[in-house]
Steps between C-alpha positions, in 0.01 A plus 500: 500500500241676292777682312679175423180346367434807289851481350456129415160573353643783297782275370249232404279755326798634306598145397146425385483827307839417340378151405177645356701759304734230370209278404325789322819587310551136404143467374532818293824375347363152436184633338707719269736216406510426127732200494573195716851634565366823646268304734788294630717808547226684696454198728872489572505877563216459750675212675817705540304778671478263799801576714591142588516377137853460355417300187194414297401293197195367318436145381254434218333160471543295182247218522621347175840429652374472863750760608512834685752715311673803655462808277545857625709527815699762686735484795500122523845359562658320203509181702124517552432568133723211388336252736140619478463601134254214436280326755313181404132524590543165675740655754358477854511872570338586164222246558447645850475857365265385224269315741493749792526816288680657797838664542763249606815585690769264376669489841180392675400257225827309514505515879152348518614232254794403715752656261674746731845364411427541128373852561818607668723329243344648187341837572635587843559862395144560377144491619274421203129566456277360224169675431253343254362708212140380494200650321160327501663184633741496204861449609700726262831543672706555814649816650832418671662736750806475716600679818782449742435246781525787752243718326202284410174635361264649756135398515397823327760448228371148440148636465625761256675228297167316482332817372773555241478137387119508468502826304779381274328168428177678404669734254722224365193305395446767232831401345466130568537396135802719444661386825449135407647571156797679653557220748481243219739704287759488776479123508468470122818702458685214665332251267582713194863529605528123539367440147757360252336710228592865456215732606461875439229742614450812288283807552263657249790671321693176461754593767632197691414532870604153613722214385533173685827326582473262201471798264802660667702185429388491136607859426797501738374762747557264794874566456474841334221727635543732200359224281166509684193584293324675791421858401549428130232479233453142388430628147860621467698192608559376143593719205469213253138421592403854605194521275345165595585567866318835503202346323479201737532706820237742366261205449586367846425831672175530305378183671614218271730215595812423295661161439838387368650843430866432414753780513879517488653673800861616534605468863759713679776249419424529127341155476202467267206336677180367346214573741142375469227704673143417596292775658163580653350834611459582872165654590370715783178457701295664226653282229726772367851409381754606763804336338606156386698196603751346259645152530836446332676184380865507399494308171860579402641148538184338361512718187871429458438126525206531260720688254770235532244225439363676192851554370588136564186383317576735213859378475379141526264550206769669292743224596260231382458683168877540469558130565249402234657731242850379587394135467366551148801710398745241626331230297526717187859597577599137549409433137653823368826491697542127460458505125726804458771354722478171316524682168811684623648166602425348158618801299803613701713489184278758324614823673243741349202282583639418845527871584137559405388199698712611797322839494162323509623276781622794712164678454325183609724485809397855593137399462568201726651735759181709496286193561740398776433836666127446468534160665717646775223751572235231524696242701394444860793284616822344380509129434874437541647773721870492581712700747612835354762740637357847432845659533606318184173589325545870577864510390421329169206735430702811593793398279268453202322833559829689531612362165180596318365815666613862525823568695317796657306253716671412826401170666560466875470158665468470880476146636377531860343154502703223663288227337454508122376153404146454365335210317402572144587508133826689444407575139176665605666690785764636260227595254307677779807698612585598143150631439504708820846642419406575138186680619708705743746594224218596262360732769833692504582592137731780619673276753451445872550251780362149550523390862478127573475390860436166674405423859361211700166560668201324648281810471273563203389853414133568582483723192554221247247565225556158341565325826316170463532230763818451694620306800711618788850400390842638416525700179765666296385843392636639172460873442570641153450875478581763239514880482297514182178655380268309734157354429170687512273386785220393265744274311641323806210257534534387138875462461492122549234440234624327182530733197446811713773754427542876504796483261476615140381252239785269405701565818341243725270197498346561842604151610808584707333578833226244436776242476658636821168467681452144375850390600467651847164326543630164376783524755245554780628855533347843551553829318449863596550811288526862607549791263512878500479689170829677440676319786512136395358154562581228751413130473516285814493124449469242777609138447488221762850397601618145437706292741629282215861510386617551144680207345802573286415477132660222305650581165236461234571224252381574147325192367500433130147454378445137405225322319366150527264240356235474773129563446359817658133591550469881456179637658403866439180679402690762294559374144808718438667354811424144384635569153821657629549229764455221245742666257764557769486153652478314169802691365697360793392143435199456729166347402215740585129435557284813546182551705293820504362459853501278807218272388676416175829448686345254747334310215830477306693382806234242580555343157873566446646547848751217467665683203517845664811583707425867583204741517537879459183635662347848480360629830192696390272328250125482431287191576764337724768698685866405525450389860206273413688360202807422710281324755351275232844426348639405842209259542617323182868515591624623841857522359408711197746779410330838454637851433251777577516806274299820537514874449299559818513326836146558626459464875825309550386204289855424382605417854194277536580308181864454604383363835260266317785347299593726207879496448568857388359838394594716198355851477368636171631651285801269523834497320585201282798396709299522823226268375736253331722478809201444728357229273830314493554536876155361589528212252842405640382491864 
């Protein structure tokens, strides 16, 4: 009996000495700990020295989020970690631990709460213990341990766990600020990753140590890990802005914030991105800079849209200027061409003089063609579009080019499109195609290949530099490409500007592509150009398809120009136009009354309206516009016959005047026969 008691006493003494030794070792380790991580590791080591313990972990309290968050752990089953990684402080068991500051056995707690069924269903393979980490009544965390249900903690082991918990809590208080920061960083990492803005953390050398998921999407590292910036110096991500990048990061790491730093970044797929960075330094406890945080916005699409808007505004301004010039030129050319043509008509029997006059007339026609190109550039929409079959337009343009250009140039036409009908002006479309084909030929002086291809599509390229607005609809896409010299990158953005040319003096007006741009725009189309120096240039044009059908053309009947004896009121602010108009009409028997502007015209018609059978009305005039004048004339006589004549249809005013009641429109500069035929036709209606 005495021997048995002595053996039990000896066993107890050995256990106590072992516990004291363990406690002493733990205290030594804890006191020597330099970081929060080392404290947590020593506590777990001490817990595992207890034979019954199979798994252990430590929760730290985050009061800001009212959550106990599992940090260091070892031996805990994956199922436990997944289900117990975060415990709300409002959870019954956590509140109980916090209030009693005693170890709680999960099995007993649920059993006392009438939850035996739940206990067996969820954690039937484990026996869990929760020990509070309390120092000076401050609840800092929870030590969780698990054993098997058959090998629960003994009373002495529970007491040892209390000792470990108390010692750990006391030492942890030294690192309270750092532990709180670490706990917050774990939660903040989730917040940072959910941010739609790209975020980078860099160290004091500028090396990226963290990128959030939004940043990964921006640079493409979510699909391609090699694209990640982690481990790379932020100063070296852009060769183009290397100097400003080094300077800005240097300022950032010296303690200054940076705002609106824009750099171009070439991603792994070869796409050029425009990234905007804002940054602030990160500081340690003593205020020293320990790195920096950078926020990144992908401005690529915004900058592209901004560039397109600026280009559109620039082209709009140039177009307005071009329209104004063309208007004045057409007025002058009306007088010049009209008088020359009339002189040719009068002197057709004098061959020498007629030849000279014909030369002047042909030069005037070329000048009129130039102004027509200027107007085509400035036009925003067509006033009288008709269905056009682009197959016919292409064949006509190709036939003409083959007759006039080098035989060394091979033209290949591939019609993949099933639908070819668009609404527009066939003259302008032919002019547009001719200019593009001539440009392609000029780019291949030694010969080459022009490829022409059509296809139907509802997709618009995202890379359209001069994209403008478009609706989701069916398009026909025309691609005209050559194997010529190509266009330098710096010239690409200017090729549609009027008078801009890289050709030698005398070999080009610089209006060809400006006219192409204007015609595409007036047909509600889109244009894209791609070029590689030495490899060639490709133009892609998109036009909305038409569902109209093309009517068969009736044979044109040539009408003999006839005169008459009616009285015509000729209204124009340009004196040369009035003089020529009077001479022309009077020579064919008409009586002509002239007015220099709308006010004078209205006054004349008020007094002499019963004697006037027709009014020829200019569209753009000072003091009273053509539209205002027509309105006043219609007030006097709703059945008045008016022909509108102008060298410039500003804002679709011709259509408006025709809808108001004007009978016809004649564009300046006009041919004699055209004007005389129109006058007779309107008078005879």
